C-alpha positions as CSV (number, residue, x, y, z in Angstrom):
1,M,6.3,5.1,14.7
2,Q,6.4,8.3,12.6
3,P,2.8,9.7,12.1
4,I,1.7,9.9,8.5
5,E,-0.4,12.8,7.1
6,I,-2.1,12.4,3.7
7,E,-3.9,15.4,2.2
8,G,-7.6,14.5,1.9
9,I,-7.3,11.2,3.8
10,S,-7.8,10.6,7.6
11,H,-9.0,7.0,7.7
12,P,-7.1,5.3,10.5
13,T,-6.6,2.0,8.6
14,I,-4.9,3.8,5.7
15,L,-2.7,5.8,8.0
16,Q,-1.7,2.7,10.0
17,Y,-0.9,0.9,6.8
18,F,1.8,3.4,5.9
19,E,3.0,3.9,9.5
20,T,3.5,0.2,10.1
21,L,5.0,-0.4,6.6
22,N,7.5,2.4,7.1
23,A,8.4,1.1,10.6
24,G,9.1,-2.3,9.2
25,E,6.3,-3.7,11.3
26,F,5.1,-6.1,8.6
27,E,3.1,-8.3,11.0
28,A,1.1,-5.3,12.0
29,T,0.7,-4.2,8.4
30,S,-0.6,-7.7,7.4
31,Q,-3.1,-7.7,10.2
32,L,-4.8,-4.6,8.7
33,F,-6.0,-6.9,5.9
34,A,-9.2,-8.9,6.0
35,I,-8.5,-12.7,6.5
36,E,-9.1,-13.2,2.7
37,G,-7.6,-9.8,1.8
38,A,-5.3,-9.3,-1.1
39,M,-2.3,-7.1,-2.1
40,Q,-1.3,-6.7,-5.7
41,P,2.3,-5.4,-6.1
42,P,3.4,-3.8,-9.4
43,F,3.7,-6.4,-12.2
44,E,2.5,-9.3,-10.1
45,T,-0.6,-11.3,-9.5
46,P,-2.5,-10.6,-6.2
47,I,-1.1,-12.1,-3.0
48,M,-4.0,-13.6,-1.1
49,G,-4.3,-13.8,2.7
50,R,-2.5,-12.2,5.7
51,E,0.2,-14.9,6.0
52,A,1.1,-14.6,2.3
53,I,1.1,-10.8,2.5
54,L,3.4,-10.9,5.6
55,A,5.8,-13.3,3.8
56,Y,5.9,-11.0,0.8
57,L,6.5,-7.8,2.8
58,Q,9.3,-9.5,4.8
59,K,11.0,-10.5,1.6
60,E,10.4,-7.4,-0.6
61,A,9.8,-4.4,1.7
62,P,12.8,-4.1,4.1
63,G,14.2,-0.6,3.7
64,L,11.1,0.7,1.8
65,I,9.8,4.1,2.8
66,A,6.3,5.0,1.5
67,M,5.6,8.7,1.2
68,P,1.9,9.1,0.5
69,Q,1.1,12.7,-0.3
70,A,-2.6,13.1,-1.3
71,G,-5.7,11.0,-1.8
72,I,-9.4,10.8,-2.6
73,F,-12.0,8.4,-1.5
74,E,-15.5,7.2,-2.5
75,E,-18.1,5.1,-0.8
76,T,-19.3,2.1,-2.8
77,D,-22.6,0.3,-2.9
78,Q,-21.0,-2.8,-1.3
79,H,-20.6,-1.0,2.1
80,C,-16.9,-0.4,1.3
81,T,-14.8,2.7,0.7
82,D,-12.3,3.0,-2.2
83,F,-9.2,5.1,-1.8
84,Q,-6.7,6.4,-4.3
85,I,-3.5,7.8,-2.9
86,T,-0.5,9.2,-4.8
87,G,3.0,9.6,-3.5
88,K,6.5,8.2,-3.7
89,V,8.3,5.0,-2.6
90,Q,11.9,5.2,-1.7
91,M,13.8,1.9,-1.9
92,P,17.5,1.6,-0.9
93,M,18.6,1.8,-4.6
94,F,15.9,4.0,-6.2
95,G,12.7,6.1,-5.8
96,V,9.6,6.0,-7.9
97,N,6.2,7.7,-8.0
98,V,3.3,5.4,-7.0
99,T,-0.4,5.3,-6.7
100,W,-2.0,3.0,-4.1
101,Y,-5.6,1.8,-4.5
102,F,-7.3,0.5,-1.4
103,T,-10.7,-1.0,-0.7
104,I,-11.7,-0.9,3.0
105,D,-14.7,-2.8,4.2
106,Q,-17.3,-1.8,6.9
107,T,-15.1,-3.4,9.6
108,D,-12.2,-1.1,8.6
109,Q,-10.1,-3.9,7.1
110,V,-8.3,-3.8,3.8
111,T,-10.0,-6.2,1.4
112,F,-7.7,-5.3,-1.5
113,T,-4.8,-3.0,-2.3
114,R,-3.1,-2.5,-5.6
115,I,0.2,-0.6,-6.0
116,K,0.9,1.0,-9.4
117,L,4.2,2.5,-10.4
118,N,3.8,5.8,-12.1
119,A,7.0,5.8,-14.2
120,S,7.9,6.2,-17.9
121,P,9.1,3.1,-19.8
122,Q,12.6,4.5,-19.6
123,E,12.4,4.8,-15.8
124,L,11.0,1.3,-15.5
125,A,13.9,-0.1,-17.7
126,K,16.4,1.5,-15.3
127,L,14.7,-0.2,-12.3
128,R,15.1,-3.6,-13.9
129,R,18.9,-3.3,-14.1
């Protein structure tokens, strides 16, 4: 597995998320989520639970390379930490700028992540073709 470095972020769960995702180890990626954790891909409703996240990744993420670059984090009142990380995603046919939003609980599990594409309407139209 290729080690990931993200400017401003050293949380092991976040780093493992990107390392396992890029290695195609989707079972390991899904296990980083809380049992009731959720992932919200761009333009979709949240995917709930480890098994559903695993199935989604196996279908949609082969060949994906996530390239997180920098991030910030903030402790919340609910004993969680919110992270915002910017970077790029390279798919076999295209690349796009992305922001990942994570909430990590006190047991270091992902309770929620949302992936937002940072693209112009023209760039998004090209992706749909």
